[in-house]
C-alpha positions as CSV (number, residue, x, y, z in Angstrom):
1,M,-3.7,8.8,46.5
2,L,-2.2,12.3,46.7
3,T,0.4,13.1,44.1
4,S,2.9,16.0,43.9
5,A,2.4,19.3,42.2
6,S,5.0,21.9,40.9
7,L,4.7,25.4,41.8
8,L,6.6,28.4,40.3
9,L,6.8,31.7,42.1
10,F,7.8,34.9,40.2
11,T,8.5,38.1,42.4
12,F,8.6,41.6,40.9
13,T,9.8,44.6,42.9
14,G,8.5,48.0,42.6
15,W,9.4,51.6,43.8
16,S,7.7,51.1,47.2
17,A,8.2,48.6,49.9
18,E,5.2,46.6,48.5
19,K,5.9,43.7,46.2
20,T,3.6,42.0,43.6
21,V,3.9,38.2,43.7
22,L,2.7,35.8,41.0
23,Y,2.2,32.0,41.8
24,F,1.7,29.5,38.9
25,A,0.6,26.1,40.2
26,L,0.0,22.6,38.7
27,Q,-1.6,20.6,41.5
28,Y,-3.2,17.1,41.8
29,G,-5.0,15.5,44.6
30,N,-8.4,13.6,45.5
31,Q,-11.8,15.2,45.7
32,D,-14.9,13.3,47.3
33,T,-17.9,14.6,45.2
34,G,-20.1,12.7,47.6
35,S,-19.0,14.6,50.7
36,P,-20.7,18.0,50.7
37,A,-18.7,21.0,51.5
38,P,-19.3,22.1,55.1
39,V,-21.8,24.8,55.5
40,V,-22.3,25.7,51.9
41,G,-22.7,22.2,50.3
42,S,-25.7,19.9,50.1
43,K,-26.3,16.2,49.3
44,D,-26.9,15.3,45.8
45,A,-29.5,12.8,44.4
46,Y,-28.8,12.1,40.7
47,L,-26.5,9.0,41.3
48,S,-28.6,7.8,44.1
49,T,-31.7,7.8,42.0
50,L,-30.1,5.7,39.4
51,E,-28.9,3.3,42.1
52,N,-32.5,2.6,43.1
53,I,-33.1,1.5,39.6
54,H,-29.7,0.0,38.4
55,G,-28.3,-1.2,41.7
56,P,-25.3,0.1,43.7
57,L,-22.5,1.9,42.2
58,K,-19.3,-0.2,41.6
59,E,-17.0,2.9,42.1
60,N,-16.7,5.5,44.9
61,R,-17.4,9.1,44.4
62,E,-13.9,10.3,44.5
63,V,-12.3,12.0,41.3
64,S,-8.6,13.0,40.8
65,P,-8.8,16.6,39.5
66,K,-5.8,18.4,37.9
67,V,-5.7,21.9,39.0
68,L,-3.9,24.8,37.1
69,S,-3.8,28.0,39.3
70,F,-2.6,31.6,39.0
71,D,-2.3,33.6,42.2
72,F,-1.5,37.4,42.2
73,Y,-0.5,38.9,45.6
74,K,0.4,42.3,46.8
75,T,2.5,41.9,49.7
76,S,3.1,44.4,52.5
77,G,5.5,43.1,55.3
78,S,4.4,39.6,56.3
79,F,0.9,39.9,55.0
80,A,-0.4,39.7,51.5
81,S,-3.7,39.7,49.7
82,G,-4.7,39.4,46.1
83,F,-6.7,37.5,43.4
84,G,-6.6,33.9,42.4
85,L,-7.7,32.1,39.3
86,E,-8.0,28.2,39.0
87,V,-8.8,25.7,36.4
88,H,-10.1,22.3,37.6
89,S,-10.6,19.3,35.3
90,Y,-11.4,15.7,35.9
91,S,-13.4,12.8,34.4
92,K,-15.0,9.9,36.0
93,S,-16.9,6.7,34.9
94,Y,-19.6,5.1,37.1
95,S,-21.1,1.6,36.6
96,F,-23.9,-0.2,38.4
97,E,-24.1,-3.7,40.1
98,N,-27.5,-5.0,38.7
99,D,-27.0,-4.3,34.8
100,D,-24.7,-2.8,32.2
101,S,-25.8,0.7,32.8
102,S,-23.0,3.4,32.9
103,V,-22.5,7.1,33.3
104,N,-19.5,9.0,32.1
105,L,-18.7,12.4,33.5
106,S,-16.1,15.2,32.4
107,A,-16.1,18.4,34.1
108,V,-14.2,21.7,33.8
109,G,-14.3,24.4,36.4
110,L,-13.1,28.0,36.3
111,L,-12.8,29.4,39.8
112,Y,-11.7,32.8,40.8
113,G,-11.8,34.8,44.0
114,L,-9.6,36.5,46.9
115,N,-6.6,35.0,48.6
116,F,-4.6,36.0,51.7
117,Y,-1.5,34.7,53.1
118,Y,0.9,35.4,56.0
119,R,4.7,35.1,55.5
120,G,6.0,33.3,58.6
121,D,9.7,32.3,59.4
122,F,9.2,28.7,58.5
123,W,5.8,28.3,56.8
124,Y,3.3,30.5,54.8
125,P,-0.5,29.7,55.8
126,F,-3.0,30.9,53.4
127,M,-6.6,30.9,52.7
128,G,-9.1,31.9,50.0
129,F,-12.8,31.9,48.7
130,G,-14.7,32.7,45.6
131,T,-16.9,31.7,42.7
132,G,-16.7,30.8,39.2
133,N,-18.2,28.4,36.5
134,Y,-18.3,24.7,35.9
135,S,-18.9,23.1,32.5
136,V,-19.8,19.4,32.4
137,K,-20.8,16.6,29.9
138,V,-22.7,13.7,31.2
139,E,-23.1,10.6,28.9
140,E,-25.7,8.0,30.0
141,Q,-26.1,4.4,29.0
142,L,-29.0,3.1,30.9
143,T,-30.6,-0.3,30.6
144,T,-34.2,-1.0,31.8
145,E,-36.0,-4.3,31.2
146,G,-33.7,-5.4,28.4
147,S,-33.8,-1.9,26.5
148,T,-31.0,0.4,26.6
149,T,-31.1,4.0,26.1
150,Y,-28.4,6.6,25.3
151,G,-28.1,10.3,26.3
152,T,-25.8,13.1,26.4
153,V,-26.4,16.1,28.8
154,F,-24.3,19.3,28.6
155,G,-24.6,21.8,31.4
156,Q,-23.2,24.6,33.4
157,V,-23.0,25.8,37.0
158,D,-22.8,29.4,37.0
159,K,-22.4,30.4,40.6
160,P,-20.5,27.7,42.4
161,F,-18.8,28.8,45.7
162,Y,-15.4,27.6,47.2
163,Y,-13.3,28.3,50.3
164,K,-9.8,26.8,51.0
165,F,-7.1,26.8,53.6
166,G,-3.5,25.6,53.1
167,V,0.1,26.3,54.0
168,R,3.3,26.6,52.0
169,I,6.6,25.3,53.6
170,P,9.8,26.8,51.9
171,L,12.8,24.7,51.9
172,N,15.7,26.6,50.2
173,G,13.8,27.7,47.1
174,I,12.0,24.4,46.8
175,G,8.9,23.9,49.0
176,I,5.9,21.9,49.9
177,V,2.3,23.0,49.5
178,F,-0.8,21.6,51.2
179,T,-4.3,22.5,50.2
180,Q,-7.7,21.6,51.6
181,Q,-10.5,22.9,49.6
182,Y,-14.3,22.7,49.7
183,I,-16.6,23.4,46.7
184,S,-20.3,23.7,46.3
185,A,-21.3,23.1,42.6
186,D,-24.6,21.3,41.8
187,L,-25.7,20.6,38.2
188,K,-29.3,19.5,37.7
189,V,-29.2,16.7,35.2
190,E,-32.4,17.0,33.1
191,T,-32.8,13.3,32.3
192,E,-33.5,12.7,35.8
193,N,-34.2,16.2,37.1
194,K,-31.9,15.7,40.1
195,P,-28.7,17.5,41.2
196,L,-25.4,16.0,40.6
197,S,-22.5,17.4,42.7
198,L,-19.4,18.5,40.8
199,G,-17.6,19.7,43.9
200,G,-17.2,18.4,47.4
201,T,-14.2,18.0,49.7
202,A,-10.8,18.1,48.1
203,S,-7.0,17.6,49.3
204,F,-4.1,18.6,47.3
205,I,-0.3,18.3,48.0
206,G,2.5,19.6,45.8
207,L,5.9,21.0,45.5
208,Y,6.8,24.5,44.6
209,Y,10.0,26.4,43.4
210,A,10.5,30.1,44.3
211,F,12.8,32.5,42.7
């Protein structure tokens, strides 16, 4: 389920016709880590390997990230380009049908890149792409033949890649923002020596306030 986000817009004017614009956003949405990002993503194998041993997952692969973002634009007429910084965080617990095994996952991603948008009469479409870093903690409780083992893995993905598209719709200072984002970020979990997707396909919706 998509939930709302709040977005603040600060505008500073300079001596020229150009303006520097700063967006601060807090967004929420759904991200399917089992759906690889088109073109740049690949199917992971960590959880499917565990399913072969412990049975099918009881949960789906969707997570609900919280996204805190800062966007800096230099505008010139109807067009703008700039730099974006995003912090993504989420957690997820998985369990299996055949035994009491479980996997708990928590991830924080710091993403940064280039952004572009067009200021139309009724809507502001935008796009962006970039890279960054993901830090993750994976906690395993795995039961095999009556014996339970525990393990904790800390890892990083140093070169994820993302791209996104979206639109802002202004409504007298308060507006709506939609974002579709695709992230490729695979972590090799050493206990199984298999990749686990931290990214995937994400959709966000929110509100913003401009002044």
